[in-house]
DSSP file (Angstrom, degrees, kcal/mol; ACC not computed):
  #  RESIDUE AA STRUCTURE BP1 BP2  ACC     N-H-->O    O-->H-N    N-H-->O    O-->H-N    TCO  KAPPA ALPHA  PHI   PSI    X-CA   Y-CA   Z-CA
    1    1 A M              0   0    0      0, 0.0     2,-0.3     0, 0.0     0, 0.0   0.000 360.0 360.0 360.0 132.6 -124.9   77.7  -78.9
    2    2 A R        -     0   0    0      1,-0.0     3,-0.1     0, 0.0     0, 0.0  -0.728 360.0-118.0-105.5 151.1 -121.4   77.7  -80.1
    3    3 A S        -     0   0    0     -2,-0.3    -1,-0.0     1,-0.1     4,-0.0  -0.532  40.1 -96.7 -80.0 150.4 -119.3   74.7  -81.4
    4    4 A P    >   -     0   0    0      0, 0.0     3,-1.6     0, 0.0     4,-0.2  -0.310  32.7-115.2 -64.2 155.6 -116.1   73.8  -79.5
    5    5 A A  T 3  S+     0   0    0      1,-0.3     3,-0.3     2,-0.1     4,-0.1   0.825 116.0  47.4 -62.6 -31.9 -112.9   75.2  -81.0
    6    6 A D  T 3> S+     0   0    0      1,-0.2     4,-2.6     2,-0.1    -1,-0.3   0.030  73.5 123.7-100.1  28.8 -111.7   71.8  -81.9
    7    7 A F  H <> S+     0   0    0     -3,-1.6     4,-2.9     1,-0.2     5,-0.2   0.905  73.7  49.9 -54.1 -47.2 -114.9   70.6  -83.5
    8    8 A L  H  > S+     0   0    0     -3,-0.3     4,-2.4     1,-0.2    -1,-0.2   0.888 111.4  48.7 -63.9 -37.9 -113.3   69.7  -86.8
    9    9 A A  H  > S+     0   0    0      2,-0.2     4,-2.3     1,-0.2    -1,-0.2   0.922 113.1  47.2 -67.4 -43.1 -110.5   67.7  -85.0
   10   10 A Q  H  X S+     0   0    0     -4,-2.6     4,-2.6     2,-0.2    -2,-0.2   0.908 112.7  49.9 -62.5 -42.0 -113.1   65.8  -82.9
   11   11 A F  H  X S+     0   0    0     -4,-2.9     4,-2.5    -5,-0.2    -2,-0.2   0.918 110.5  49.2 -63.5 -44.0 -115.2   65.2  -86.0
   12   12 A A  H  X S+     0   0    0     -4,-2.4     4,-2.3     2,-0.2    -1,-0.2   0.901 112.4  48.5 -63.1 -41.1 -112.2   63.8  -88.0
   13   13 A N  H  X S+     0   0    0     -4,-2.3     4,-2.4     2,-0.2    -2,-0.2   0.912 112.1  48.4 -64.9 -43.2 -111.2   61.5  -85.0
   14   14 A A  H  X S+     0   0    0     -4,-2.6     4,-2.3     2,-0.2    -2,-0.2   0.898 112.0  49.7 -64.4 -39.9 -114.8   60.2  -84.7
   15   15 A R  H  X S+     0   0    0     -4,-2.5     4,-2.3     2,-0.2    -2,-0.2   0.909 111.0  48.8 -65.3 -42.4 -114.9   59.6  -88.5
   16   16 A A  H  X S+     0   0    0     -4,-2.3     4,-2.2     2,-0.2    -2,-0.2   0.898 111.4  50.2 -64.2 -40.4 -111.6   57.7  -88.4
   17   17 A A  H  X S+     0   0    0     -4,-2.4     4,-2.3     2,-0.2    -2,-0.2   0.914 110.8  49.1 -64.6 -42.3 -112.8   55.6  -85.5
   18   18 A L  H  X S+     0   0    0     -4,-2.3     4,-2.4     1,-0.2    -2,-0.2   0.907 110.5  50.7 -62.6 -42.5 -116.0   54.8  -87.3
   19   19 A Q  H  X S+     0   0    0     -4,-2.3     4,-2.3     2,-0.2    -1,-0.2   0.898 110.2  50.0 -62.5 -40.8 -114.1   53.8  -90.4
   20   20 A Q  H  X S+     0   0    0     -4,-2.2     4,-2.6     2,-0.2    -2,-0.2   0.919 111.5  47.5 -65.2 -43.8 -111.8   51.5  -88.4
   21   21 A V  H  X S+     0   0    0     -4,-2.3     4,-2.3     1,-0.2    -2,-0.2   0.904 112.0  50.6 -63.8 -41.0 -114.7   49.8  -86.7
   22   22 A T  H  X S+     0   0    0     -4,-2.4     4,-2.0     2,-0.2    -2,-0.2   0.910 111.6  47.7 -63.4 -42.9 -116.5   49.3  -90.0
   23   23 A T  H  X S+     0   0    0     -4,-2.3     4,-2.3     2,-0.2    -2,-0.2   0.926 111.8  49.7 -64.2 -45.1 -113.3   47.8  -91.6
   24   24 A E  H  X S+     0   0    0     -4,-2.6     4,-2.5     1,-0.2    -2,-0.2   0.885 109.7  51.9 -61.7 -38.6 -112.8   45.5  -88.6
   25   25 A R  H  X S+     0   0    0     -4,-2.3     4,-2.4     2,-0.2    -1,-0.2   0.910 109.0  50.1 -64.6 -41.8 -116.4   44.4  -88.8
   26   26 A T  H  X S+     0   0    0     -4,-2.0     4,-2.0     2,-0.2    -2,-0.2   0.909 111.2  48.9 -63.0 -41.9 -116.1   43.6  -92.5
   27   27 A V  H  X S+     0   0    0     -4,-2.3     4,-2.2     1,-0.2    -2,-0.2   0.919 111.3  49.8 -64.3 -43.5 -112.9   41.6  -91.9
   28   28 A Q  H  X S+     0   0    0     -4,-2.5     4,-2.3     1,-0.2    -2,-0.2   0.883 108.8  52.0 -64.4 -38.7 -114.6   39.6  -89.1
   29   29 A R  H  X S+     0   0    0     -4,-2.4     4,-2.5     2,-0.2    -1,-0.2   0.908 109.6  50.2 -63.7 -40.2 -117.6   38.8  -91.3
   30   30 A G  H  X S+     0   0    0     -4,-2.0     4,-2.3     2,-0.2    -2,-0.2   0.909 110.8  48.8 -63.3 -42.2 -115.3   37.5  -94.0
   31   31 A A  H  X S+     0   0    0     -4,-2.2     4,-2.3     2,-0.2    -1,-0.2   0.893 111.1  50.7 -64.6 -39.3 -113.4   35.3  -91.4
   32   32 A H  H  X S+     0   0    0     -4,-2.3     4,-2.3     2,-0.2    -2,-0.2   0.924 110.6  48.2 -64.3 -45.0 -116.7   34.0  -90.1
   33   33 A K  H  X S+     0   0    0     -4,-2.5     4,-2.0     1,-0.2    -2,-0.2   0.904 111.6  50.4 -63.1 -40.8 -118.0   33.1  -93.6
   34   34 A S  H  X S+     0   0    0     -4,-2.3     4,-1.8     2,-0.2    -1,-0.2   0.920 110.5  49.3 -62.9 -43.7 -114.7   31.4  -94.4
   35   35 A A  H  X S+     0   0    0     -4,-2.3     4,-1.0     1,-0.2    -2,-0.2   0.909 112.1  47.6 -63.7 -42.2 -114.9   29.3  -91.2
   36   36 A R  H  < S+     0   0    0     -4,-2.3    -1,-0.2     1,-0.2    -2,-0.2   0.847 109.2  54.9 -68.1 -32.8 -118.5   28.3  -91.9
   37   37 A A  H  < S+     0   0    0     -4,-2.0     4,-0.4     1,-0.2    -1,-0.2   0.871 111.8  42.2 -69.1 -36.0 -117.6   27.3  -95.5
   38   38 A I  H  X S+     0   0    0     -4,-1.8     4,-2.2     1,-0.2     3,-0.3   0.637  92.5  88.3 -85.5 -13.9 -114.8   25.0  -94.5
   39   39 A M  H  X S+     0   0    0     -4,-1.0     4,-2.4     1,-0.2     5,-0.2   0.885  84.5  50.6 -56.3 -46.8 -116.7   23.4  -91.6
   40   40 A P  H  > S+     0   0    0      0, 0.0     4,-2.0     0, 0.0    -1,-0.2   0.892 111.5  49.5 -60.9 -37.5 -118.5   20.6  -93.5
   41   41 A V  H  > S+     0   0    0     -4,-0.4     4,-2.3    -3,-0.3    -2,-0.2   0.920 111.7  48.1 -65.9 -43.5 -115.2   19.5  -95.1
   42   42 A Q  H  X S+     0   0    0     -4,-2.2     4,-2.4     1,-0.2    -1,-0.2   0.868 108.9  54.2 -67.0 -35.7 -113.4   19.4  -91.7
   43   43 A L  H  X S+     0   0    0     -4,-2.4     4,-2.4    -5,-0.2    -1,-0.2   0.916 108.9  48.3 -63.2 -42.3 -116.3   17.5  -90.2
   44   44 A V  H  X S+     0   0    0     -4,-2.0     4,-2.4     2,-0.2    -2,-0.2   0.923 111.2  50.1 -63.9 -43.7 -116.0   14.8  -92.9
   45   45 A R  H  X S+     0   0    0     -4,-2.3     4,-2.1     1,-0.2    -1,-0.2   0.905 110.9  50.1 -61.6 -40.3 -112.2   14.6  -92.4
   46   46 A G  H  X S+     0   0    0     -4,-2.4     4,-2.2     2,-0.2    -1,-0.2   0.907 109.9  49.7 -64.3 -42.0 -112.8   14.2  -88.6
   47   47 A R  H  X S+     0   0    0     -4,-2.4     4,-2.2     1,-0.2    -2,-0.2   0.902 110.1  51.0 -64.2 -40.1 -115.3   11.4  -89.2
   48   48 A R  H  X S+     0   0    0     -4,-2.4     4,-2.0     2,-0.2    -1,-0.2   0.900 109.1  51.1 -63.8 -39.7 -112.9    9.6  -91.5
   49   49 A A  H  X S+     0   0    0     -4,-2.1     4,-2.5     1,-0.2    -1,-0.2   0.906 109.5  50.2 -63.6 -41.0 -110.1    9.9  -88.9
   50   50 A V  H  X S+     0   0    0     -4,-2.2     4,-2.6     1,-0.2    -2,-0.2   0.890 107.6  54.2 -65.0 -38.5 -112.4    8.4  -86.2
   51   51 A E  H  X S+     0   0    0     -4,-2.2     4,-1.4     2,-0.2    -1,-0.2   0.917 110.7  45.7 -61.4 -42.5 -113.3    5.6  -88.6
   52   52 A R  H  X S+     0   0    0     -4,-2.0     4,-1.4     1,-0.2    -2,-0.2   0.917 114.3  48.0 -66.6 -42.1 -109.6    4.7  -89.0
   53   53 A M  H  X S+     0   0    0     -4,-2.5     4,-3.1     1,-0.2     5,-0.3   0.861 104.2  62.2 -65.5 -34.7 -109.0    5.0  -85.3
   54   54 A D  H  X S+     0   0    0     -4,-2.6     4,-2.8     1,-0.2     5,-0.3   0.913 102.1  50.1 -57.8 -44.4 -112.0    2.9  -84.6
   55   55 A A  H  X S+     0   0    0     -4,-1.4     4,-1.7     1,-0.2    -1,-0.2   0.902 113.8  45.8 -61.7 -40.5 -110.4   -0.1  -86.4
   56   56 A I  H  X S+     0   0    0     -4,-1.4     4,-2.6     2,-0.2    -2,-0.2   0.934 114.4  46.5 -68.8 -46.3 -107.2    0.3  -84.4
   57   57 A V  H  X S+     0   0    0     -4,-3.1     4,-2.5     1,-0.2    -2,-0.2   0.924 112.1  50.3 -64.4 -44.7 -108.9    0.7  -81.1
   58   58 A R  H  < S+     0   0    0     -4,-2.8    -1,-0.2    -5,-0.3    -2,-0.2   0.892 115.1  43.6 -62.5 -38.4 -111.2   -2.2  -81.6
   59   59 A A  H >< S+     0   0    0     -4,-1.7     3,-0.7    -5,-0.3    -1,-0.2   0.893 116.6  46.6 -72.2 -38.8 -108.3   -4.5  -82.6
   60   60 A S  H 3< S+     0   0    0     -4,-2.6     3,-0.2     1,-0.2    -2,-0.2   0.824 123.2  32.1 -73.4 -31.7 -106.0   -3.3  -79.8
   61   61 A Y  T >< S+     0   0    0     -4,-2.5     3,-2.0    -5,-0.2     7,-0.3  -0.065  74.4 129.0-118.6  32.6 -108.6   -3.5  -77.0
   62   62 A A  T <  S+     0   0    0     -3,-0.7    -1,-0.2     1,-0.3    -2,-0.1   0.794  78.6  46.3 -59.1 -29.6 -110.7   -6.5  -78.2
   63   63 A R  T 3  S+     0   0    0     -3,-0.2    -1,-0.3     1,-0.2    -2,-0.1   0.220  98.6  76.4 -99.7  14.4 -110.3   -8.2  -74.8
   64   64 A E    <>  +     0   0    0     -3,-2.0     4,-2.2     1,-0.1     3,-0.4  -0.751  53.4 177.7-126.0  85.1 -111.1   -5.1  -72.7
   65   65 A P  H  > S+     0   0    0      0, 0.0     4,-2.4     0, 0.0     5,-0.2   0.801  79.9  57.6 -60.4 -30.5 -114.9   -4.5  -72.8
   66   66 A G  H  > S+     0   0    0      2,-0.2     4,-2.1     1,-0.2     5,-0.1   0.921 108.7  45.0 -65.6 -42.9 -114.7   -1.5  -70.5
   67   67 A V  H  > S+     0   0    0     -3,-0.4     4,-2.6     2,-0.2    -1,-0.2   0.917 113.6  50.3 -66.0 -43.3 -112.3    0.3  -72.8
   68   68 A L  H  X S+     0   0    0     -4,-2.2     4,-2.7    -7,-0.3    -2,-0.2   0.886 109.5  50.8 -64.2 -38.1 -114.3   -0.5  -75.9
   69   69 A A  H  X S+     0   0    0     -4,-2.4     4,-1.8     2,-0.2    -1,-0.2   0.919 111.8  47.5 -64.3 -42.6 -117.5    0.7  -74.2
   70   70 A A  H  X S+     0   0    0     -4,-2.1     4,-2.6     2,-0.2    -2,-0.2   0.902 112.3  50.3 -64.6 -40.1 -115.8    4.0  -73.3
   71   71 A W  H  X S+     0   0    0     -4,-2.6     4,-2.8     2,-0.2     5,-0.2   0.924 107.6  52.7 -64.0 -44.9 -114.5    4.3  -76.9
   72   72 A R  H  X S+     0   0    0     -4,-2.7     4,-0.6     1,-0.2    -1,-0.2   0.894 113.8  44.3 -58.8 -38.6 -117.9    3.7  -78.4
   73   73 A S  H >< S+     0   0    0     -4,-1.8     3,-0.6    -5,-0.2    -1,-0.2   0.918 114.8  47.7 -70.5 -43.6 -119.3    6.5  -76.2
   74   74 A A  H 3< S+     0   0    0     -4,-2.6    -2,-0.2     1,-0.2    -1,-0.2   0.847 108.7  53.3 -68.7 -34.7 -116.4    8.9  -76.9
   75   75 A K  H 3< S+     0   0    0     -4,-2.8     2,-0.5    -5,-0.2    -1,-0.2   0.642  84.1 103.9 -78.7 -12.1 -116.4    8.4  -80.7
   76   76 A R    <<  +     0   0    0     -3,-0.6     2,-0.5    -4,-0.6    -4,-0.0  -0.578  46.6 178.7 -76.4 120.9 -120.1    9.2  -81.1
   77   77 A V        -     0   0    0     -2,-0.5     2,-0.2   -30,-0.0    -2,-0.0  -0.987  19.2-140.9-123.0 122.5 -120.6   12.7  -82.4
   78   78 A Q        -     0   0    0     -2,-0.5     2,-0.1     1,-0.1    -2,-0.0  -0.558  18.6-116.8 -84.5 146.9 -124.1   13.8  -83.0
   79   79 A R        -     0   0    0     -2,-0.2    -1,-0.1     1,-0.1     3,-0.1  -0.432  31.7-103.8 -74.9 152.8 -125.1   15.9  -86.0
   80   80 A A        -     0   0    0     -2,-0.1    -1,-0.1     1,-0.1     0, 0.0  -0.525  48.4 -98.5 -70.0 145.5 -126.4   19.4  -85.6
   81   81 A P  S    S+     0   0    0      0, 0.0     2,-0.3     0, 0.0    -1,-0.1  -0.317  81.1  44.2 -65.3 149.6 -130.2   19.4  -86.1
   82   82 A G  S    S+     0   0    0      1,-0.1    -3,-0.0    -3,-0.1     0, 0.0  -0.794  78.5  17.6 123.7-163.1 -131.5   20.5  -89.5
   83   83 A G  S    S-     0   0    0     -2,-0.3    -1,-0.1     2,-0.0     0, 0.0   0.758  81.8 -44.2 -34.6-161.0 -131.0   20.1  -93.2
   84   84 A A        -     0   0    0      1,-0.2     3,-0.1     0, 0.0    -1,-0.0  -0.104  68.9 -80.5 -73.9 170.2 -129.2   17.7  -95.5
   85   85 A R        -     0   0    0      1,-0.1    -1,-0.2     2,-0.1     5,-0.1  -0.339  59.9 -87.6 -66.7 153.0 -125.8   16.1  -95.1
   86   86 A P    >>  -     0   0    0      0, 0.0     3,-1.5     0, 0.0     4,-0.6  -0.309  37.7-115.1 -60.5 148.8 -122.9   18.3  -96.1
   87   87 A R  G >4>S+     0   0    0      1,-0.3     3,-1.5     2,-0.2     5,-1.0   0.841 112.8  64.4 -55.5 -36.7 -122.0   17.9  -99.8
   88   88 A A  G >45S+     0   0    0      1,-0.3     3,-0.7     2,-0.1    -1,-0.3   0.799  99.8  53.1 -61.4 -27.7 -118.6   16.4  -99.0
   89   89 A E  G <45S+     0   0    0     -3,-1.5    -1,-0.3     1,-0.2    -2,-0.2   0.653  93.3  73.3 -80.6 -13.8 -120.4   13.4  -97.4
   90   90 A Q  G <<5S-     0   0    0     -3,-1.5    -1,-0.2    -4,-0.6    -2,-0.1   0.114 129.2 -77.8 -90.2  23.6 -122.4   12.8 -100.5
   91   91 A G  T < 5S+     0   0    0     -3,-0.7    -3,-0.1     1,-0.4    -2,-0.1   0.348  87.9 136.1 103.6  -6.9 -119.5   11.4 -102.5
   92   92 A A      < -     0   0    0     -5,-1.0    -1,-0.4     1,-0.1     2,-0.1  -0.495  64.7-100.3 -72.1 144.3 -117.7   14.6 -103.4
   93   93 A P        -     0   0    0      0, 0.0    -1,-0.1     0, 0.0    -3,-0.1  -0.376  31.0-136.8 -65.2 142.9 -113.9   14.4 -103.0
   94   94 A V        -     0   0    0     -3,-0.1     2,-0.1    -6,-0.1   -53,-0.0  -0.896  18.4-130.9-103.1 118.6 -112.7   16.0  -99.8
   95   95 A P        -     0   0    0      0, 0.0     0, 0.0     0, 0.0     0, 0.0  -0.418  12.4-134.0 -69.4 141.4 -109.5   18.1 -100.3
   96   96 A E        -     0   0    0     -2,-0.1     2,-0.0   -51,-0.0    -2,-0.0  -0.857  25.9-126.2 -92.9 121.1 -106.7   17.4  -98.0
   97   97 A P        -     0   0    0      0, 0.0     2,-0.8     0, 0.0    -1,-0.0  -0.348  17.8-118.4 -68.8 148.9 -105.3   20.8  -96.8
   98   98 A Q        -     0   0    0      2,-0.0     2,-0.5    -2,-0.0     0, 0.0  -0.788  35.7-173.8 -89.1 111.8 -101.6   21.4  -97.2
   99   99 A V        -     0   0    0     -2,-0.8     2,-0.6     2,-0.0    -3,-0.0  -0.929   9.8-160.6-112.4 125.2 -100.2   21.9  -93.7
  100  100 A Q        -     0   0    0     -2,-0.5     2,-0.4     0, 0.0    -2,-0.0  -0.906   9.4-154.8-104.5 127.4  -96.6   22.9  -93.3
  101  101 A Q        -     0   0    0     -2,-0.6     2,-0.2     3,-0.0     3,-0.0  -0.815  16.4-121.7-102.2 140.6  -95.1   22.2  -89.9
  102  102 A E        -     0   0    0     -2,-0.4     2,-0.3     1,-0.1    -1,-0.0  -0.514  35.9-101.2 -75.6 146.1  -92.3   24.2  -88.5
  103  103 A A        -     0   0    0     -2,-0.2    -1,-0.1     1,-0.0     0, 0.0  -0.515  37.7-146.8 -67.7 129.8  -89.2   22.2  -87.6
  104  104 A Q        -     0   0    0     -2,-0.3     2,-0.1    -3,-0.0    -1,-0.0  -0.842  16.0-117.3-101.1 133.4  -89.1   21.8  -83.9
  105  105 A P        -     0   0    0      0, 0.0     2,-0.6     0, 0.0    -1,-0.0  -0.421  29.0-120.8 -67.1 144.1  -85.8   21.6  -82.0
  106  106 A V        -     0   0    0     -2,-0.1     2,-0.4     2,-0.0     0, 0.0  -0.756  33.0-173.2 -88.3 123.7  -85.1   18.4  -80.3
  107  107 A T        -     0   0    0     -2,-0.6     2,-0.5     2,-0.0     0, 0.0  -0.934  10.0-152.5-118.3 143.0  -84.6   18.7  -76.6
  108  108 A R        -     0   0    0     -2,-0.4     2,-0.2     0, 0.0     3,-0.0  -0.944  17.7-124.9-116.6 134.0  -83.6   16.0  -74.3
  109  109 A A        -     0   0    0     -2,-0.5     2,-0.2     1,-0.1    -2,-0.0  -0.517  30.1-112.4 -75.0 140.3  -84.5   16.0  -70.6
  110  110 A A              0   0    0     -2,-0.2    -1,-0.1     1,-0.1     0, 0.0  -0.522 360.0 360.0 -72.6 139.2  -81.6   15.7  -68.2
  111  111 A A              0   0    0     -2,-0.2    -1,-0.1    -3,-0.0    -2,-0.0   0.463 360.0 360.0 -83.7 360.0  -81.5   12.4  -66.4
């Protein structure tokens, strides 16, 4: 049985494709680990935001029991089953990320 004439070229292409897939997999694993690492911090920030909003909603809609019932239901977020609370909830300071927003052009709708 003989090898195809372009065996070396096919082999080089297959090797390059394998290297690219391996590199992409490594990058994706890094992104996944980074996302999982920041998740507890983001959850704490979200809970704190809901706590602040809760005070505003309860004061603003004190005479509307239907709205307050809907808010109590909507603000409830259940924890994932399992282990201890994230470290950030145990009194560790939660860093506030630095977010830069791009300037948005102001557009006015024609009347």
